[in-house]
N, C-alpha and C positions, 0 to 999 in steps of 0.2 A: 504494500500500500504506500503510495507516494504521499508526501506531506506538503501542503501548500504553505509557502513561506511568504510572509510580509513582515514589515518592521515590527509590528505589534507582536506577532507570533514569535518572531526571532527573539524578542526581549522576554517573552513569557514561557517558552516551551519547557516541558519537563514533566516528570511524574515522580512516583515514589516507589521504593523497594523496602520491604520489611523482612528482616532476617534473610532466609535463603530464597524466599519467593519474591515476585516482582510485579509491578504495574508499570508498563512502559509505553510511552507514546513519543514519537519524534521522527527523526530522519530515518529513512528506511532503505532496504534492499542490499545491493552488492557492496563489497568492501574495497574494491579497487576501481580505478578509472579505466583500466584497459588490461589486455592480456600480457603486456610486457614485451610483445614482439613488434611494436610499432617502429616506424622509421625514426632514427635518432634525430632529435631537434637540433637545429643549427641557428646561427646568428647570435645577436647580442642577448645575453641572459636577462630574464625577468627576475628582478631581485626582491626577495621577501625578507624583511627585517624581523628578527625574532628575539624577544627578551624573556629569558627564563632564569630560574634560580638554580644554578649548578652547584653552588656552595652556600654555606650559611644555614640558618635555622629552618629554612624551607626547602632545603636541597632534596630531601626524600620525596617531596611532592614534585619538585622540578624535574627530577630524573624521568618520571613517567611521562610528563608533558613533553620533554625533549624527544624521548623515544617515539612518541606518537606523531609529533610534528614532523620529524625527519622521515618517518615511514610514509606519511602523506606526500611529502615533497618527492621522495623516491618513486612512489607509484605514479605521480603525475608525469615525471620524466620518463618512466618506463612506458607510459602510454603515448609518448611522442611530444611531451612538453605542452606548452600553451601557445597557440597561434603559430606553431612551427618553431618556437624558440624554447631553449632549455630554461628551467626554473632553478635559481640559485638561492639558497638560504644563508643569510648572514646572521649567525647566532651569537649572542653575547650573554654573559653571565651577570645578572643583576646583584648577585651575592646576597640575596635576601635583604636588600637595602633599597628603600624607597627613592632616595635621592640619586642613587646609582642608576636606577631604572629610568628616571627622568633624564639624566645625562646621556644615557645610551640612546634613548628615543631621539634626542636632538642630534646625536652623532649619526644615527642611521638615516635620518631624514636629510640633514644638510651635507654630510660628508659622503655617506655611502649611497645616497640618492635612491633609496629603496622605492619600489613601486607600491608596496603595501607594508603595513606594520602589524605584527601580531605579538601577543604575549602579555606578560605580567600575571602574577598569581593573586596578590592581595588587592583589595579594593583601594587601599591607600596608595599603592603603586599605580594602579589604573588612574586614579584621580590626579596624580602627579604628572602622568603622561598625557592625559586628555587635553589640558590647555595647550600643550606643545603641538599636539595633533591638530587642534582647531586653528592655531596660529598659522601653521604651514599648510593647512587643508590637505592633510594626508589621510588616506583611508586606513582605519585601525579596527582590528578585530580583537576583542577581549574574550578569551575562550573559557573563562572560569565561572563556576558556580558563584552567584553573587547576590547582593541584597536587594536588587531591583531599583527601578526609578530613573535609570540613566536614559536620556533621549537626546541624542546629539547627532548632527548632520553626518559626521564622518566616523562615528563610533558605533560598532555593532557588537552587542554582547551575546555570546553563544552559549552561556551556561544557564542552568536551571535557576529559577527565582523562588522567593518564598511561597508564591501561589502554587508552585509545583512541589514544594517540599514541606514547608511548615504547616500549611493548611491540612495536608493529608496526615502528617505526623501527629498533629494535635487531635485530629479526628480519631486516629488510631488510639492515642493515649486515653481519650475520654471514653470511647466505646468498648475497647478491648481491655485496657488496663484499669478502667473505671476510675480514672484520676480526677480529682477535684482541685488539687493544689500542686504548684510547680515551684521549683527552685532553679533559677537559671544561672549558669556560669558561662562566660563568653570571652573571646579574645578582645582586647581593648583597642579596637580601631573600627573603622566604618562598618565592616561586615558584621563583626560580633555585636556591636551596639544596635545597629539598625535591625539586624535579624532578631535580636532579643525583643525589640519593639513589635516586630511582626508576630513573634511567639506570644506576646501578651495579647495582641489583637485577635489572633486565631484561637488562643486559649479562651478568651471571653466568649468567642463565637460558640464554643463547645462547652460552656459552663464551668471553666476552670479559672482559678485565681493564681497569680504569680505572687508568692510569698516574699521573694527577695531576688535581686540580681547582683552578680559580682563580675567584674571584668579584670582581666589579667594581661599585662604586657607580654609580648611574644617570647621574652627571655625568662619568664617565671616558670619554675618547675616544681615548687613545693606547694602542695595543696592541703597540707595537714590542718591548718587553721580553718580553711573553708569546709573541709570534711566534718570537722567538729561542729561548725555552725549548722550544717545540713542535718547532722544527727540531732541537734537540739530543735531545729525547725520541724522536722518530721514531715516533709512534703510527700505527696503520693508518687511524684516522679521528679527526677532531676533532668533538666534540659541542658545538654552540653553543646555549646557552640564554640568550643576551643579549637584552635588552629596552630599548627607548627610542631616541630620535633619535640621541644621541651614540654609542651602541653600534653603530649601523648602519655607522659608519665602519670597523669591523673588516674588513668584506669588501673594501673598497677597499685597505686596508693589507695584507691577506693577498695580494691579487692583485699589488700593487706589489712585494711581497717575493718574487714568483715562485713562490708556494706553491699557487696555484689548481689547477695540474695535477699537483701532487706528492702531496698528501694530501687525500683527500675530506673534505668538511665535511657533517655531517648536522645537522638542526635542527628543533625543534618550534615555533620562533618566527620563522622566516624569512619575509620578504615580507608582513608584516602591515600595513605602512604604507599609508595611503590616499593613493595617488599623485595629487597635485594637478596635475601638469603633463604627465603621460603619458610622461615620459622613461623610457628603459630603463636598467637597471643591469646592464651586462655583467659587472661584477665579481661579481654574484650568480649568474650563469649556472653551472649545473653543481652547485649546492648541492642536496642532497636534503632536501626538507621534508616533514614529516608534518602533514597538515591534515584537519580535519573538514569543510571546505567549500572548494570551488574554483569560481570564477565560470564556468569553462569546462564545467561539467556540462551535457551536451547534452540533458537531458530537457526536454520542452515546458514543464513547470511552472516549471523554473528559468530557462529562456529568457524566459518572461513576466515573472518577477520581475526579472531583470537588465535587461530593456527598460524596465520601469517605473522602476527605479533610475536608469538612464542618462538617461531622459527628464527626470528631476528634477534630476540632478546633473552631467550631461555624460558623453560617451562616453570621456573621458580619465581617468575615475576607475575604477581597478581595485579591486573590492570584495574584502575578506578576511574571514576567519571571525569576527573580533572585531566587525566591523560587522554581519555577517549575524545573529549571535546577538542583537544588540540590536534586530533586527526580530522575531525569533522569540519572544523573551521577552514583549513586550507583547501579542502575539497569543495566546500561551498563557494569560497572565493574563486577557485579555479573555474567552476561552472559559470559563475557570474561573468567572469572575464570572457569565457568562450561565447556566452550568449551576447555579450556586448560587442565582441569582435575587436576589443581593444583593452589595454590595461589602464586607460585614462580614467582617473578616479571618479569624475563626474558621471561618466557613462556607466561604470560599474556600480556606483552608488544608486543610480537610477534603476538598474535591474533589481538590486536588492530591495529597494523601497517599493517597487511596483509589484513584486511577487515573483517567485520562481519555485520550481519543484526540484528538490534534490533527493536522489535515491542513494541512501547510504546503508551501513550495516546494522542499524539499530533495531530492526525487527518490528 
């Protein structure tokens, strides 16, 4: 089934997955743009600028994003490139630093003369990049799950929003977990704070009350005081909107405190790390996650996509939605370029705004 794309749906698409089952709507069909035997592209390369976190506190997430981004670029080239020209990806490491991301965006636009810009993980990095994109009128794709609300001429957000995650997660908490009260913990920046506000909104929709909200900088890793507060508050559920490598420690500390089987944890950000060694995190078992993509989707098109990904990166890598979206976004851009017959940003933007049908691997 094909998916009709327009700007509103581009900003809002997504659904939710609970445990090992899933509810999935979005881009559909085959995982590649061609068979790989097309004639080699020639001429001046079309340049894609990419900003991802190869190092720093977000590197475990950035690794999967980079792997999927490059997989998409390679498939586009294997299918003959775009408009008869090869596609070149200029990838830079933002080092999990917002200001570094902004500097790299300006460098890619002014020095590298990229045809399109993609990337950034956190909403704070996106918001540092967006004014630069607007100033120089550069087409920009932000491929990450995000807090919603961005509407900008040259910025297209390819990740799931609260309407696709938190609405369904709160509905699940109220109806299945019979929750009436919530304790929210989140990352201390745009995404965590705004998503917490959406959690309160959707919680009220389903008859739940938020007892407390706490926010943590990305370098905080000790949650003992907060766990004590939660024990005293006795909420029906804990909403975790934590992000980053250090925040991943919450689940181990929560289990060590004997809370794993006492109060359910729900989260729109769980299990997003690109597992590099294949180890299981038993302290994460039993947490209810809302996802727009799960690797275990049994559809044939997704199985083909996962096999290609595993052949490239190893079977010990479990793919998550932030990585998957970094595959979808280059493919959507490539189709818009093909339909426009040019890489010229105004023409490509027009195609994206008017609506297009993209057939991808999401089932």
